[in-house]
C-alpha positions in Angstrom: 11.1 57.7 -87.6 9.3 56.4 -84.5 5.7 55.9 -83.4 5.3 55.9 -79.6 8.9 55.0 -79.3 8.8 52.3 -82.1 10.3 52.2 -85.5 7.5 52.5 -88.1 6.3 49.0 -89.1 3.1 47.6 -90.5 2.9 44.3 -88.7 0.9 43.8 -85.5 3.8 41.9 -84.0 5.9 45.1 -84.0 3.4 46.6 -81.5 4.7 44.1 -79.1 8.3 45.4 -78.8 8.9 47.0 -75.4 9.2 50.7 -75.0 10.9 52.7 -72.3 8.4 53.5 -69.6 7.8 57.2 -69.2 8.0 58.8 -65.7 4.3 60.0 -65.8 2.5 58.1 -68.5 -0.9 59.6 -69.5 -2.3 56.0 -69.8 -1.4 52.4 -69.8 -3.1 49.5 -71.8 -4.8 46.8 -69.8 -5.9 43.5 -71.3 -9.7 42.9 -70.8 -9.0 39.2 -70.5 -5.9 38.4 -68.5 -5.3 41.9 -67.0 -1.8 42.3 -68.3 -0.6 45.9 -68.2 1.4 47.5 -71.0 3.2 50.9 -71.2 3.7 50.8 -74.9 1.3 51.4 -77.8 0.2 48.0 -79.3 -2.8 46.3 -80.7 -2.7 42.9 -79.0 -1.9 41.3 -75.7 0.9 38.8 -75.6 -1.1 36.4 -73.5 -4.5 36.1 -75.1 -6.7 37.5 -77.8 -8.9 39.9 -75.7 -9.0 43.6 -76.4 -6.6 46.0 -74.7 -8.3 48.9 -72.9 -6.8 52.3 -71.9 -6.4 53.1 -68.2 -5.9 56.8 -67.8 -3.9 58.4 -65.1 -6.6 60.9 -64.5 -9.5 59.0 -63.0 -11.7 62.1 -62.9 -12.0 63.9 -66.3 -11.4 67.6 -66.5 -12.6 69.3 -69.7 -10.2 71.4 -71.8 -11.3 74.8 -72.9 -11.5 74.0 -76.6 -14.2 73.2 -79.1 -15.1 69.7 -80.3 -13.8 66.4 -79.0 -10.5 67.9 -77.9 -12.3 68.9 -74.6 -12.1 65.3 -73.6 -8.3 65.2 -73.9 -7.8 63.6 -70.5 -9.5 60.4 -71.8 -8.1 60.3 -75.3 -4.8 58.3 -76.0 -3.0 61.3 -77.6 -0.5 63.8 -76.2 -1.2 66.7 -78.5 -4.5 68.5 -78.0 -7.1 68.0 -80.8 -8.2 71.4 -81.8 -10.9 70.6 -84.5 -14.5 71.8 -83.9 -15.5 68.2 -84.8 -17.2 66.4 -81.9 -20.4 64.9 -80.6 -23.2 67.2 -79.3 -26.0 66.3 -77.0 -29.5 67.9 -76.7 -32.7 67.0 -74.9 -35.3 65.9 -77.5 -38.8 67.2 -77.2 -40.6 66.6 -80.5 -39.7 62.9 -81.2 -39.8 62.3 -77.4 -43.4 63.5 -77.2 -44.4 61.2 -80.1 -42.8 58.2 -78.3 -44.2 59.2 -74.9 -40.7 59.7 -73.4 -39.9 62.5 -71.0 -36.1 62.2 -70.8 -34.9 61.3 -74.3 -31.5 62.8 -75.2 -30.0 62.8 -78.7 -26.3 62.5 -79.4 -26.1 64.0 -82.9 -22.9 63.2 -84.8 -23.1 65.0 -88.1 -23.4 68.5 -89.5 -26.0 70.7 -87.9 -24.5 74.1 -87.1 -27.7 75.5 -85.6 -27.1 72.9 -82.8 -23.4 73.3 -82.7 -22.6 70.1 -84.6 -19.7 70.5 -87.0 -18.7 67.0 -88.1 -18.2 67.8 -91.8 -18.2 64.2 -93.1 -21.5 63.8 -91.3 -20.5 60.6 -89.6 -19.3 59.8 -86.0 -16.5 57.9 -87.7 -14.7 61.2 -87.6 -14.4 60.8 -83.9 -12.2 57.7 -84.6 -10.1 59.4 -87.3 -8.8 62.4 -85.4 -7.2 60.6 -82.5 -5.9 57.7 -84.7 -4.2 60.1 -87.1 -3.0 62.3 -84.3 -1.1 59.3 -82.8 0.4 58.5 -86.2 1.4 62.0 -87.4 5.1 62.0 -86.3 5.8 58.4 -87.3 6.5 58.9 -91.0 4.2 55.9 -91.7 1.3 55.8 -94.0 -2.0 54.5 -92.6 -3.9 51.6 -94.2 -7.5 50.9 -93.5 -10.6 49.3 -94.9 -14.1 50.8 -94.9 -17.6 50.4 -96.2 -17.7 54.1 -96.8 -18.2 56.4 -93.8 -14.9 55.5 -92.0 -13.1 56.0 -95.3 -14.6 59.5 -95.8 -13.7 60.5 -92.2 -10.1 59.3 -92.4 -9.7 61.0 -95.8 -11.0 64.2 -94.4 -8.5 64.2 -91.5 -5.7 63.2 -93.9 -6.5 66.1 -96.1 -6.2 68.4 -93.1 -3.1 66.9 -91.6 -1.1 65.7 -94.7 -0.8 62.2 -93.2 -1.0 59.6 -96.1 -3.8 57.2 -96.0 -4.5 54.1 -98.2 -8.1 53.3 -98.0 -9.7 50.1 -99.4 -13.4 50.3 -100.2 -15.8 47.9 -101.8 -17.6 49.1 -104.9 -20.8 49.6 -102.9 -19.1 52.2 -100.8 -17.6 54.4 -103.6 -20.7 56.6 -103.7 -20.0 57.6 -100.1 -16.5 58.8 -101.0 -16.8 62.6 -100.9 -15.2 65.4 -98.9 -16.3 68.9 -98.0 -12.9 70.1 -99.3 -10.7 69.3 -102.3 -9.1 65.9 -102.0 -5.3 66.0 -101.6 -2.4 63.8 -102.6 -2.4 62.3 -99.1 -5.5 60.3 -100.0 -5.1 57.0 -101.9 -8.4 55.3 -102.6 -8.4 51.6 -103.7 -11.7 50.4 -105.1 -12.5 46.7 -104.9 -14.4 44.5 -107.4 -18.1 44.2 -107.9 -18.5 41.0 -105.9 -16.4 42.2 -102.9 -17.8 43.4 -99.6 -16.4 45.2 -96.5 -14.7 42.0 -95.2 -12.9 41.5 -98.5 -11.6 45.1 -98.1 -10.3 44.3 -94.6 -8.4 41.3 -96.0 -6.8 43.3 -98.8 -5.9 46.1 -96.4 -4.2 43.7 -94.1 -2.0 42.6 -97.0 -1.2 46.2 -98.0 -0.3 47.0 -94.4 2.5 44.4 -94.5 4.4 46.5 -97.0 7.4 48.6 -95.7 6.4 52.1 -94.4 2.7 51.1 -94.0 0.8 50.9 -90.7 -2.4 48.9 -90.1 -5.1 51.1 -88.6 -6.1 48.3 -86.3 -9.9 48.2 -86.4 -11.6 47.4 -83.2 -8.2 46.8 -81.5 -7.3 50.4 -82.0 -7.9 52.1 -78.6 -7.7 55.5 -80.3 -10.8 54.6 -82.4 -12.7 53.3 -79.5 -11.9 56.1 -77.1 -12.7 58.6 -79.8 -16.2 57.1 -80.2 -16.5 56.9 -76.5 -16.7 60.7 -76.4 -20.4 60.3 -77.3 -21.1 58.9 -73.9 -18.8 61.4 -72.2 -20.5 64.4 -73.8 -24.0 63.0 -72.9 -23.0 62.3 -69.3 -21.6 65.8 -68.8 -24.6 67.4 -70.5 -27.1 65.4 -68.3 -25.0 65.4 -65.2 -25.3 61.6 -65.1 -25.0 58.5 -67.2 -28.1 57.5 -69.1 -30.2 54.5 -68.1 -30.3 53.2 -71.7 -28.1 53.7 -74.7 -29.3 53.0 -78.3 -27.1 52.5 -81.3 -27.1 50.7 -84.6 -24.0 48.5 -85.2 -22.1 46.8 -88.0 -18.9 45.8 -86.2 -20.1 46.8 -82.8 -17.0 48.8 -82.0 -19.2 51.8 -81.1 -21.1 49.8 -78.6 -17.9 48.6 -77.0 -16.6 52.2 -76.9 -19.8 53.3 -75.1 -19.4 50.5 -72.5 -15.8 51.4 -71.9 -16.5 55.1 -71.5 -19.3 54.2 -69.1 -16.9 52.2 -67.0 -14.6 55.2 -66.7 -17.5 57.4 -65.8 -18.5 54.9 -63.1 -15.0 55.0 -61.7 -15.0 58.8 -61.9 -17.7 58.7 -59.2 -19.7 61.8 -60.2 -22.1 60.4 -62.8 -23.9 57.6 -61.2 -23.3 54.0 -60.0 -25.0 51.9 -62.6 -23.9 51.1 -66.2 -26.2 52.2 -69.0 -28.0 49.3 -70.5 -26.8 48.8 -74.1 -29.5 48.5 -76.8 -27.7 47.5 -80.0 -29.4 47.0 -83.4 -28.5 45.3 -86.6 -30.2 45.6 -90.0 -31.9 42.4 -91.2 -31.5 40.3 -93.1 -27.7 40.4 -92.3 -27.5 40.4 -88.5 -25.0 37.7 -87.3 -24.5 39.3 -83.8 -28.3 39.6 -83.3 -28.9 36.0 -84.2 -26.0 34.7 -82.0 -27.1 36.8 -79.0 -30.7 35.7 -79.3 -29.5 32.1 -79.3 -27.5 32.8 -76.2 -24.2 32.0 -77.9 -20.9 33.7 -77.5 -19.8 32.4 -80.9 -21.1 33.3 -84.3 -21.9 30.3 -86.5 -21.7 31.2 -90.1 -24.2 28.6 -91.5 -26.8 29.6 -88.9 -26.2 33.3 -88.3 -25.2 34.5 -91.7 -25.7 31.9 -94.5 -24.8 33.3 -97.9 -23.6 36.5 -96.3 -22.9 38.5 -99.5 -26.5 38.0 -100.7 -27.9 39.1 -97.3 -25.7 42.2 -97.3 -26.9 43.1 -100.8 -30.5 43.0 -99.4 -29.8 45.4 -96.5 -31.1 49.0 -96.5 -28.1 50.1 -94.3 -25.5 47.9 -96.0 -22.8 49.9 -94.2 -23.7 47.9 -91.1 -22.1 44.8 -92.4 -19.1 43.0 -91.1 -18.6 39.3 -91.5 -15.9 39.2 -88.8 -17.1 41.5 -86.0 -15.4 41.7 -82.5 -18.3 39.9 -80.9 -16.8 36.8 -79.3 -13.4 38.1 -78.2 -12.7 39.1 -74.6 -13.9 42.7 -74.0 -16.0 42.6 -77.2 -19.7 43.0 -78.0 -20.8 39.9 -76.2 -19.1 40.9 -73.0 -20.4 44.5 -73.3 -24.0 43.2 -73.6 -23.5 40.8 -70.7 -22.0 43.5 -68.5 -24.8 45.9 -69.1 -27.7 43.4 -69.2 -28.1 44.6 -72.8 -30.5 43.9 -75.6 -30.0 43.3 -79.3 -32.5 44.1 -82.1 -33.0 42.9 -85.6 -34.5 45.8 -87.6 -36.1 45.2 -91.0 -35.5 47.6 -94.0 -39.1 48.9 -93.8 -38.8 49.6 -90.1 -35.5 51.4 -90.6 -37.0 53.6 -93.4 -40.1 54.5 -91.4 -38.1 55.4 -88.4 -35.7 57.5 -90.4 -38.6 59.5 -91.9 -40.2 59.8 -88.5 -37.0 61.3 -87.0 -36.5 63.7 -89.9 -40.1 64.9 -89.7 -40.0 65.6 -85.9 -36.4 66.7 -85.5 -36.0 68.6 -88.7 -32.6 67.2 -89.9 -31.8 64.4 -92.3 -30.1 61.2 -91.0 -28.3 58.2 -92.5 -29.9 54.8 -92.8 -27.9 53.3 -89.8 -29.3 56.1 -87.6 -32.8 55.1 -88.8 -32.0 51.5 -87.6 -31.2 52.9 -84.2 -34.4 55.0 -84.1 -36.4 51.9 -85.0 -34.8 49.9 -82.1 -35.9 52.7 -79.7 -39.4 52.5 -81.1 -39.4 48.7 -80.6 -38.2 49.1 -77.1 -40.9 51.6 -76.3 -43.6 49.4 -77.8 -42.4 46.4 -75.9 -42.0 48.4 -72.6 -38.2 47.8 -72.4 -37.9 51.4 -71.3 -40.0 53.6 -69.0 -41.2 57.1 -69.8 -39.2 58.8 -67.0 -35.9 57.0 -67.6 -32.9 58.8 -69.1 -32.4 57.5 -72.6 -29.5 58.3 -75.0 -30.0 57.8 -78.7 -26.9 57.9 -80.8 -27.6 59.4 -84.2 -24.4 58.2 -85.8 -24.6 60.2 -89.0 -26.7 62.9 -90.6 -26.9 66.5 -91.9 -25.7 65.9 -95.5 -28.6 68.0 -96.9 -27.7 70.7 -94.4 -24.0 70.5 -95.3 -24.8 71.0 -99.0 -26.2 74.4 -98.1 -22.7 75.5 -96.9 -20.3 73.3 -98.9 -20.0 71.7 -102.3 -18.8 68.2 -101.7 -16.0 66.9 -103.8 -15.8 63.3 -105.1 -12.7 61.2 -104.2 -11.6 59.3 -107.3 -10.1 55.8 -106.9 -6.3 55.7 -107.5 -6.3 51.9 -108.1 -8.6 48.9 -108.6 -8.4 45.5 -107.1 -10.7 42.7 -108.4 -10.5 40.7 -105.1 -8.6 40.5 -101.8 -6.0 38.2 -103.3 -4.9 40.3 -106.2 -1.1 40.5 -106.4 0.1 43.6 -104.7 2.3 44.4 -107.6 -0.8 45.0 -109.7 -1.8 47.8 -107.3 1.8 49.1 -106.8 2.3 49.4 -110.6 -0.7 51.7 -110.7 1.5 54.0 -108.6 -1.1 54.1 -105.8 1.7 53.5 -103.3 4.1 56.1 -104.8 
């Protein structure tokens, strides 16, 4: 079987083999560092470590007449149309906006809120990553391997249940409570639970080892353009709703991939020419006490220094309210990563305390009437801080990304089903035979 013209393989190096160049490619991949152009699907540039970015043949986007994120097909790196009703929705906020003294606050709601046309049934914008990623993989015969702190795992499991594509998902113990689906889990889903002392980064390392097995494909993380462009539909939806790009964009981050995605989507909108001529300023927030990118940015450094920016990281992660916003190896320093996104947009980073996040979460729920996840509370808190410190003006167009919410509303329509682990790994270095013998890879 082939994937984008390649034999199925798990190693990143296999992405580097050349493909035949199609007559009219929908997109090419361009290195954000050296500018090298590739016509094949791959995760890394041969020349440097910078991120690859999609360059679409259609420079002006034309919406497709379908529900959900599939309407943005022109700027998604898939050939088959995504027909799910899952996608971002944008609305002009009035209640919370009045409380904050803002006249042009827009909400991108990424969760389940049918009254507003929001049908992301895993209640997380990670679903926007899962659909295009699995769409690209469907015909390959490969199984997808990924790591997650919980929300990404749930999103990929949901799409796997719908498509039948096998996924092997490594999740730390702290994320197991987030492993539920609106439908019955299927045999396509293989959940591997890690040991008590493991975190998201440990899950990443084990997933990398599993992906080296025959017939397995590494999902790719921040290097996966399907994930980034899927999340970029948040900015596309907002710009089309407003008729322009926002002046400011607020989001909580763990790896920062969503922030990169919004920046990249804004660059495309700029080139489109119909949505304005200035990039939105990125306002990205981390949850203290674990906030390595926030500390490095505040110090003016491109590099994260562990002893300074995240000493005793597992202890700090354990103390977080939104522990899902934790990644010890985020794409901050690499070319085209978070640091470059912030520099390009004259961005700001915020360190939000647990109490600030909880207060902001409750404030949003009280005024907007829908429940939201802790990371979204972190984003709301960063907006409140920006207002208090006069980083935004009352008349400016502001986009607030609510990256997850609506679980309580979902439970009115569905009875969520728990995903049971198929195997257990004490740490990232456990012999793979121990997992294989539990038949998780059968």
